[in-house]
C-alpha positions as CSV (number, residue, x, y, z in Angstrom):
1,M,-62.8,-0.8,81.3
2,N,-65.6,-1.8,78.9
3,E,-64.8,-1.8,75.2
4,K,-66.8,0.7,73.3
5,I,-68.4,0.4,69.8
6,L,-69.1,3.6,67.9
7,V,-71.7,3.4,65.1
8,C,-71.6,6.3,62.6
9,V,-74.9,7.2,61.0
10,T,-76.2,9.7,58.5
11,V,-79.8,10.8,58.1
12,Q,-80.8,7.8,55.9
13,Q,-83.4,5.2,56.9
14,G,-80.8,2.5,55.9
15,C,-78.7,3.5,59.0
16,V,-81.2,1.5,61.1
17,R,-79.3,-1.6,60.1
18,L,-76.0,-0.1,61.3
19,I,-77.4,0.5,64.8
20,R,-78.8,-3.0,64.8
21,A,-75.5,-4.5,63.8
22,G,-73.7,-2.5,66.5
23,S,-76.3,-3.6,69.0
24,D,-75.8,-7.2,68.1
25,L,-72.1,-6.9,68.4
26,A,-72.3,-5.1,71.7
27,L,-74.6,-7.8,73.1
28,K,-72.2,-10.6,71.9
29,T,-69.1,-8.8,73.3
30,G,-70.4,-7.0,76.3
31,A,-69.2,-3.7,74.8
32,E,-70.9,-0.3,75.4
33,L,-72.7,1.0,72.3
34,H,-72.5,4.6,71.1
35,V,-74.0,6.2,68.1
36,L,-72.7,9.3,66.3
37,H,-74.2,11.6,63.7
38,V,-72.1,14.5,62.3
39,S,-73.9,17.2,60.4
40,E,-72.0,19.5,58.0
41,N,-75.0,21.9,58.0
42,K,-75.8,24.5,60.6
43,S,-79.2,22.9,61.1
44,L,-78.4,19.7,63.0
45,L,-81.8,18.3,62.2
46,G,-82.1,19.4,58.6
47,S,-85.4,19.1,56.7
48,G,-88.6,17.6,58.0
49,E,-87.8,14.2,56.5
50,S,-84.2,14.3,57.8
51,A,-85.5,15.2,61.3
52,E,-88.0,12.3,61.2
53,I,-85.3,9.8,60.2
54,L,-82.9,11.2,62.9
55,N,-85.7,10.8,65.5
56,T,-86.1,7.2,64.3
57,L,-82.4,6.6,64.7
58,M,-82.4,8.2,68.2
59,S,-85.3,6.0,69.3
60,L,-83.5,2.9,68.0
61,A,-80.3,4.0,69.9
62,R,-82.3,4.4,73.1
63,E,-83.9,1.0,72.6
64,A,-80.4,-0.5,72.2
65,E,-79.3,1.3,75.4
66,A,-76.8,3.4,73.4
67,E,-75.8,7.0,73.9
68,M,-76.4,9.0,70.7
69,T,-74.3,12.1,70.0
70,I,-75.1,14.7,67.4
71,L,-72.3,17.0,66.3
72,Q,-72.2,19.9,63.8
73,D,-68.8,20.1,62.1
74,R,-67.7,20.8,58.5
75,D,-64.9,18.3,59.0
76,V,-66.9,15.1,59.3
77,V,-63.8,12.8,59.2
78,G,-62.0,14.9,61.8
79,A,-65.1,15.0,64.1
80,I,-65.5,11.2,63.9
81,A,-61.9,10.6,64.7
82,R,-61.9,13.1,67.6
83,H,-65.1,11.6,69.0
84,A,-63.8,8.0,68.6
85,G,-60.6,9.0,70.4
86,Q,-62.3,10.8,73.2
87,L,-64.7,7.9,73.7
88,G,-61.9,5.3,73.6
89,A,-63.7,3.3,71.0
90,A,-62.3,-0.1,70.1
91,T,-64.6,-0.6,67.1
92,L,-66.1,1.9,64.6
93,I,-69.0,0.8,62.4
94,L,-69.7,2.5,59.1
95,G,-72.2,2.1,56.3
96,P,-71.2,1.4,52.7
97,N,-67.9,3.0,51.7
98,R,-69.3,4.9,48.7
99,T,-67.5,8.1,49.5
100,G,-64.1,6.8,50.5
101,L,-64.8,7.6,54.2
102,K,-63.2,4.4,55.5
103,E,-59.8,5.3,53.8
104,R,-59.9,8.9,55.0
105,L,-60.7,7.7,58.6
106,K,-57.9,5.2,58.6
107,A,-55.5,8.0,58.0
108,V,-56.6,10.0,61.1
109,L,-58.1,7.5,63.6
110,P,-56.2,6.7,66.8
111,E,-54.3,3.5,66.4
112,G,-56.0,0.3,67.3
113,I,-59.6,1.1,66.3
114,E,-61.1,-1.6,64.2
115,L,-63.2,-0.4,61.3
116,I,-66.2,-2.4,60.2
117,T,-68.2,-1.6,57.1
118,I,-71.8,-2.8,56.9
119,D,-72.8,-3.0,53.2
120,D,-76.3,-3.0,51.8
């Protein structure tokens, strides 16, 4: 079974670097690349600017031959953990840990998933 890398993105232009980092790692390791965005809002695409950024991220994911999933869930940490577990992800890539997301994820992620934080 191929290892899987899950890149978690928000609707920020800076997340382009997360997908690129995940793509580079997938190419080096032969892993499958997956991208996930979890929206807390009812509108998955958000405002015009958010939709534009999300479209950019989706295009980049396609270029990297990655599957991109968009979920709506108020429990972002739980949604990420469930998706990573269902996917069988070996590696989870996150952006800067400004909100303590990494620590909250460590508490609920299935055992054995490596967490990588890509800082600015």
